[in-house]
C-alpha positions as CSV (number, residue, x, y, z in Angstrom):
1,M,119.0,31.2,166.4
2,N,116.9,33.1,168.5
3,K,117.4,33.2,172.1
4,S,114.7,32.6,174.4
5,S,114.9,34.7,177.7
6,P,116.0,32.5,180.6
7,N,112.5,33.7,182.5
8,T,110.0,32.3,179.6
9,P,107.7,29.2,180.2
10,L,107.8,26.5,177.7
11,P,104.7,26.1,175.4
12,Y,102.1,23.8,176.3
13,P,102.2,20.9,175.1
14,Q,105.9,19.4,175.9
15,T,107.2,15.8,177.0
16,P,109.7,15.8,179.5
17,E,112.2,14.3,176.6
18,S,110.9,17.8,174.5
19,A,111.7,19.9,177.6
20,R,115.0,18.8,177.7
21,A,115.9,19.3,174.3
22,W,113.9,22.7,174.3
23,F,117.1,23.5,177.1
24,V,119.8,22.0,174.8
25,D,118.2,23.8,171.5
26,H,118.2,27.6,173.4
27,G,121.2,26.9,175.3
28,I,119.8,27.7,178.3
29,C,120.6,26.2,181.9
30,Q,117.6,24.6,183.7
31,T,119.6,26.1,187.2
32,A,119.2,29.6,186.1
33,W,115.6,29.1,184.3
34,S,114.3,27.5,187.5
35,K,116.3,30.3,189.3
36,S,114.3,33.2,187.3
37,L,111.0,31.7,187.8
38,G,111.1,31.2,191.5
39,I,110.9,27.6,191.3
40,S,113.3,25.3,193.0
41,R,115.9,22.9,190.1
42,A,115.4,19.9,191.6
43,A,111.4,19.8,190.7
44,V,112.6,20.8,187.5
45,V,115.1,17.6,187.1
46,D,112.9,15.1,188.9
47,L,110.0,16.2,186.2
48,I,112.2,15.9,183.2
49,H,113.6,12.9,184.6
50,G,109.8,11.5,185.5
51,R,110.7,10.9,189.8
52,R,108.0,13.8,189.9
53,K,104.6,13.9,188.5
54,G,104.0,17.6,189.1
55,H,100.4,16.9,191.2
56,R,100.2,19.9,193.4
57,G,102.5,21.9,195.0
58,E,105.6,23.4,194.0
59,G,105.6,20.7,191.4
60,H,102.8,21.3,189.9
61,R,103.9,24.7,189.2
62,A,106.8,23.9,187.5
63,A,105.4,21.1,185.1
64,I,103.0,24.0,184.1
65,L,106.0,26.4,183.5
66,L,107.8,23.5,181.8
67,G,104.5,23.1,179.6
68,L,104.4,19.5,180.5
69,K,100.6,20.2,182.0
70,L,98.4,22.9,181.1
71,D,97.5,26.2,183.0
72,P,94.2,25.6,184.6
73,S,93.9,29.4,184.7
74,A,95.1,29.5,180.8
75,S,91.7,27.0,180.0
76,Q,89.5,28.6,182.1
77,A,90.1,32.2,180.3
78,A,89.6,30.4,176.7
């Protein structure tokens, strides 16, 4: 199995369930992944469990890194 780097954002698009499965499939700890990308573990867990929507601030940034939302800067570049 090709092990991904713990500081790699997930590919877009993802659902909360597929994001959770991605961590399991790649053997990456959510805490280490979030720490390496500079976001809080709570933001990641809350998005995966559906307790946060990721509309603004750290939740929005975490949703983009989890592949739950399209990066607005990437869509403008296209």
